[in-house]
C-alpha positions in Angstrom: -13.8 13.4 23.7 -15.5 10.6 21.5 -17.4 13.3 19.6 -14.1 15.0 18.9 -12.5 11.9 17.7 -15.4 11.0 15.4 -15.3 14.4 13.8 -11.5 14.0 13.2 -12.0 10.4 11.7 -14.7 12.0 9.3 -12.4 14.8 8.3 -9.7 12.2 7.6 -12.1 10.0 5.7 -13.8 12.6 3.4 -11.7 15.8 3.1 -8.9 14.3 0.7 -11.9 13.4 -1.7 -13.4 17.0 -1.8 -10.4 19.3 -1.2 -7.9 19.0 -4.0 -5.2 20.8 -2.0 -5.6 18.3 0.8 -5.4 15.4 -1.6 -2.1 16.6 -2.9 -0.7 17.3 0.5 -2.2 14.2 2.2 1.0 13.6 4.3 1.0 17.0 5.9 -2.8 16.8 6.4 -2.5 13.5 8.3 0.4 14.8 10.2 -1.7 17.6 11.5 -4.7 15.4 12.1 -2.7 13.0 13.9 -1.6 15.8 16.5 -5.1 16.8 16.8 -6.4 13.3 17.5 -3.6 12.6 20.1 -4.6 15.9 22.0 -8.3 15.2 21.7 -7.8 11.6 22.7 -5.9 12.7 25.8 -2.9 10.5 24.9 -0.3 13.2 23.8 2.8 13.2 25.9 6.5 13.2 25.6 6.7 9.3 25.3 4.1 9.4 22.3 6.1 12.3 20.7 9.3 10.2 21.0 7.6 7.3 19.4 6.2 9.4 16.7 9.7 10.6 15.8 11.2 7.2 16.0 8.7 5.1 14.2 9.2 6.5 10.7 13.0 6.3 10.8 13.4 2.9 9.3 10.9 3.2 6.4 12.3 6.8 5.6 15.8 5.5 5.3 14.6 2.6 3.1 12.7 4.9 1.0 15.8 7.4 0.6 18.3 4.7 -0.1 16.2 2.8 -2.6 15.2 6.1 -4.3 18.8 6.9 -4.8 19.7 3.4 -6.1 16.8 3.5 -8.5 17.9 6.9 -9.8 21.5 5.7 -10.3 20.7 2.4 -11.6 17.7 3.4 -13.9 19.5 3.0 -17.2 21.1 -0.3 -16.4 17.7 -1.6 -15.2 16.0 -0.6 -18.5 18.6 -2.4 -20.6 18.1 -5.5 -18.3 14.4 -5.5 -18.6 14.6 -5.4 -22.3 17.2 -8.1 -22.3 15.2 -10.5 -20.1 12.0 -9.7 -22.0 13.5 -11.0 -25.1 15.2 -14.0 -23.6 12.4 -15.9 -21.8 8.8 -16.7 -22.8 6.5 -13.7 -22.6 3.9 -15.3 -20.2 6.6 -16.4 -17.8 8.2 -13.0 -17.9 4.9 -11.3 -17.1 4.3 -13.6 -14.1 7.7 -13.0 -12.8 7.2 -9.4 -12.9 4.1 -9.6 -10.7 5.7 -12.2 -8.3 9.2 -10.8 -8.0 8.0 -7.1 -7.5 5.4 -8.4 -4.8 8.2 -10.5 -2.9 10.9 -7.9 -3.0 8.6 -5.0 -2.1 9.1 -5.7 1.4 12.7 -5.0 1.2 12.9 -2.3 -1.5 9.7 -0.6 -0.4 6.3 -0.4 -2.1 7.2 3.0 -3.5 10.4 1.8 -5.3 8.6 -1.4 -6.5 5.9 0.8 -8.1 8.5 3.0 -9.8 10.2 -0.2 -11.2 6.7 -1.4 -12.4 6.2 1.9 -14.3 9.6 1.5 -15.9 9.0 -2.0 -17.0 5.5 -1.1 -18.5 7.2 1.9 -20.3 9.8 -0.5 -21.8 7.7 -3.4 -22.9 5.1 -2.5 -25.6 1.5 -3.9 -24.8 -2.1 -2.7 -25.7 -3.7 -0.5 -23.3 -6.0 -3.2 -21.9 -3.1 -5.6 -21.1 -0.9 -2.8 -19.6 -3.9 -1.7 -17.2 -4.3 -5.4 -16.1 -0.6 -5.8 -15.6 -0.3 -2.5 -13.5 -3.4 -3.5 -11.4 -2.3 -7.0 -10.8 1.2 -6.0 -9.9 0.0 -3.3 -7.6 -2.2 -5.9 -5.6 0.9 -8.0 -5.4 3.1 -5.2 -4.3 0.6 -3.9 -1.9 0.3 -7.4 -0.2 4.0 -8.2 -0.2 5.3 -4.9 1.1 3.4 -5.5 4.2 5.5 -8.4 5.3 8.1 -6.2 6.9 7.8 -2.7 8.7 10.0 -1.1 6.0 7.9 -2.3 3.1 5.0 0.4 3.4 3.4 2.6 6.0 0.7 0.0 6.7 3.2 -2.5 8.2 5.2 0.2 9.9 2.2 1.3 11.8 0.9 -2.3 12.5 4.2 -3.2 14.0 4.4 0.1 15.9 1.0 -0.2 17.5 1.4 -4.0 18.3 4.9 -3.5 19.8 6.0 -6.6 17.9 9.3 -7.5 16.2 10.4 -7.1 12.6 9.2 -10.6 11.4 5.8 -10.7 13.1 3.7 -9.8 10.2 5.5 -12.4 8.0 4.8 -14.9 10.7 1.0 -14.3 11.0 0.1 -13.4 7.3 3.1 -14.7 5.4 1.6 -17.9 3.9 -1.8 -16.0 2.8 0.4 -13.1 1.3 2.8 -15.2 -0.4 0.2 -17.4 -1.8 -1.8 -14.5 -3.1 1.4 -12.9 -4.8 2.0 -16.2 -6.6 -1.8 -16.4 -7.6 -1.7 -12.9 -8.8 1.4 -13.7 -11.0 -0.2 -16.9 -12.5 -3.4 -14.8 -13.4 -1.3 -12.1 -15.1 0.3 -14.7 -17.3 -3.1 -15.5 -18.7 -4.7 -12.1 -18.8 -1.9 -9.9 -20.1 -1.3 -10.5 -23.8 1.8 -9.9 -26.0 0.1 -8.0 -28.6 1.8 -4.9 -29.9 -0.2 -1.8 -29.9 0.9 2.0 -30.1 -2.0 3.0 -27.8 -0.1 1.9 -24.7 0.1 3.8 -21.5 2.2 7.1 -21.7 4.8 7.7 -19.2 7.6 10.2 -18.8 10.5 8.1 -17.6 13.0 11.0 -17.1 15.2 10.4 -14.1 14.0 11.9 -10.8 15.8 14.9 -9.4 17.4 14.7 -6.0 15.1 17.3 -5.1 12.0 15.1 -5.8 13.6 12.1 -3.8 14.2 14.3 -0.9 10.6 15.7 -1.0 9.2 12.2 -1.2 11.4 11.0 1.8 10.2 14.0 4.0 6.6 13.4 3.2 7.0 9.6 4.0 8.5 10.6 7.4 5.6 13.0 8.1 3.0 10.6 6.8 4.1 7.7 9.1 4.6 10.0 12.2 1.1 11.3 11.6 -0.3 7.8 11.5 1.5 6.9 14.7 -0.1 9.9 16.4 -3.6 9.2 14.7 -3.5 5.6 15.9 -2.6 6.4 19.5 -5.4 9.1 19.5 -8.1 6.8 18.2 -7.4 4.2 20.9 -10.5 5.3 22.8 -12.7 4.7 19.9 -11.2 1.3 19.1 -11.6 0.2 22.7 -15.1 1.3 22.7 -16.4 0.1 19.3 -14.1 -2.3 17.7 -12.7 -4.8 20.2 -15.8 -6.7 20.6 -16.7 -7.0 16.8 -16.3 -10.4 15.2 -13.2 -10.6 12.9 -15.5 -11.4 9.8 -17.2 -8.2 10.4 -14.1 -6.2 10.5 -12.7 -8.0 7.5 -15.7 -6.6 5.3 -15.8 -3.3 6.9 -12.2 -2.8 5.8 -13.4 -2.8 2.1 -13.6 1.0 2.6 -9.8 1.0 2.3 -10.3 0.8 -1.5 -11.2 4.4 -1.4 -8.7 5.5 1.5 -5.0 4.6 2.0 -5.2 1.5 4.0 -2.3 2.6 6.4 -4.5 5.4 7.6 -7.3 2.8 8.4 -4.6 0.5 10.0 -3.7 3.4 12.4 -7.3 3.9 13.4 -8.3 0.2 13.8 -5.5 -2.0 15.1 -5.0 -2.4 18.8 -2.6 -4.6 20.9 -5.7 -5.6 22.9 -6.9 -7.6 19.8 -6.3 -11.2 19.4 -4.3 -12.7 16.5 -7.3 -13.7 14.3 -8.7 -10.3 14.6 -5.6 -8.6 13.6 -5.0 -11.0 10.8 -8.6 -10.4 9.4 -8.0 -6.6 9.7 -4.8 -6.8 7.8 -5.9 -9.0 5.0 -9.1 -7.0 4.5 -7.2 -3.8 4.4 -4.4 -5.1 2.0 -6.6 -7.0 -0.4 -9.3 -4.3 -0.8 -6.5 -1.7 -1.0 -5.8 -2.8 -4.5 -9.3 -2.2 -5.8 -9.2 1.5 -6.5 -6.4 4.0 -7.1 -6.5 5.8 -3.7 -6.4 2.5 -1.8 -2.7 2.1 -1.7 0.6 3.9 -2.4 1.7 1.8 -5.4 -1.6 2.3 -7.0 -1.3 6.1 -6.7 2.2 6.2 -8.1 1.6 3.8 -10.9 -1.7 5.3 -12.1 -0.4 8.9 -11.8 2.9 8.2 -13.8 1.1 6.0 -16.5 -2.1 8.2 -16.9 -4.5 5.4 -15.7 -8.0 6.8 -15.1 -10.0 5.8 -12.0 -12.8 4.1 -14.2 -10.2 2.0 -16.1 -8.6 0.9 -12.8 -12.0 0.1 -11.2 -13.3 -1.9 -14.0 -10.6 -4.3 -13.6 -9.5 -3.8 -9.9 -12.9 -4.1 -8.3 -13.9 -7.6 -9.7 -10.3 -8.9 -9.0 -10.5 -7.5 -5.5 -14.0 -8.8 -4.8 -13.0 -12.4 -5.8 -9.8 -12.3 -3.7 -11.8 -11.0 -0.8 -14.3 -13.8 -1.0 -11.6 -16.5 -1.5 -9.6 -15.3 1.6 -12.8 -14.9 3.6 -13.4 -18.6 3.0 -9.7 -19.5 3.7 -9.8 -17.4 7.0 -13.3 -18.3 8.3 -14.5 -21.5 6.8 -11.4 -23.8 7.8 
């Protein structure tokens, strides 16, 4: 059984990097891997199936409703962004973008927050370096803020499901760290993003999404979360045998691998209700912070980079140093006091 689960884990970790078809259909792939993990782990039963069907409902509805609202309100949003950007000081405007998107992403979902970010970047004209910096910092903020509620992003949905806690549990245990990080990223953006006009900005096609695209994305999110639920349940034997006794500080740094793999997948594989709160906190913050370092680390990164044509090297040149500094700072906050 353990060997079978290790093989599935390796497939989940590496196949998306080497097989383009799997990378483009990651949600379906993880859905299949989740079923296999649950069967190999000996935990697949009617109760788990029902749980797998129920867990994605809230975030799926949130993604669908927010996607429709964004489609209907895209033109007024664009006009409002232009108006606000001309009304308040530039640096304050940039800081507010990062802070507000980070804070509201837990309500409107990380996906819609990322789409709004793309819209904003396409409206305000900046040089390419500043635009990349703004996108990366905002995606760090969105990735952190969205995890405060189970409807914000798959990571928080899976965490709440596996821990069996209530809607506001994550806000209670990581809220202060996440909110302070969002504010800090906003302040940093005010200093590192410059108002210089340049025609070499990031290209983006901001035509309105079709209803078909919105429905397809909604179905993919449902399959993604269901797959992660099954994957997490299947990996419980591995967690119990190898992770429960590890020090939280070790788990914190191990989770830097979420920079190269969507952090919700790792959350499904790692988190267990048998863990104590400091360990859960270390796992979540390690996943969330490092998830912003590279494009594959989080859903908003993938959406923003794809729509704005940001290359992996461009993202890494700025995202890796920022993420490493944030990891060190929060390691000190978590373990030195």
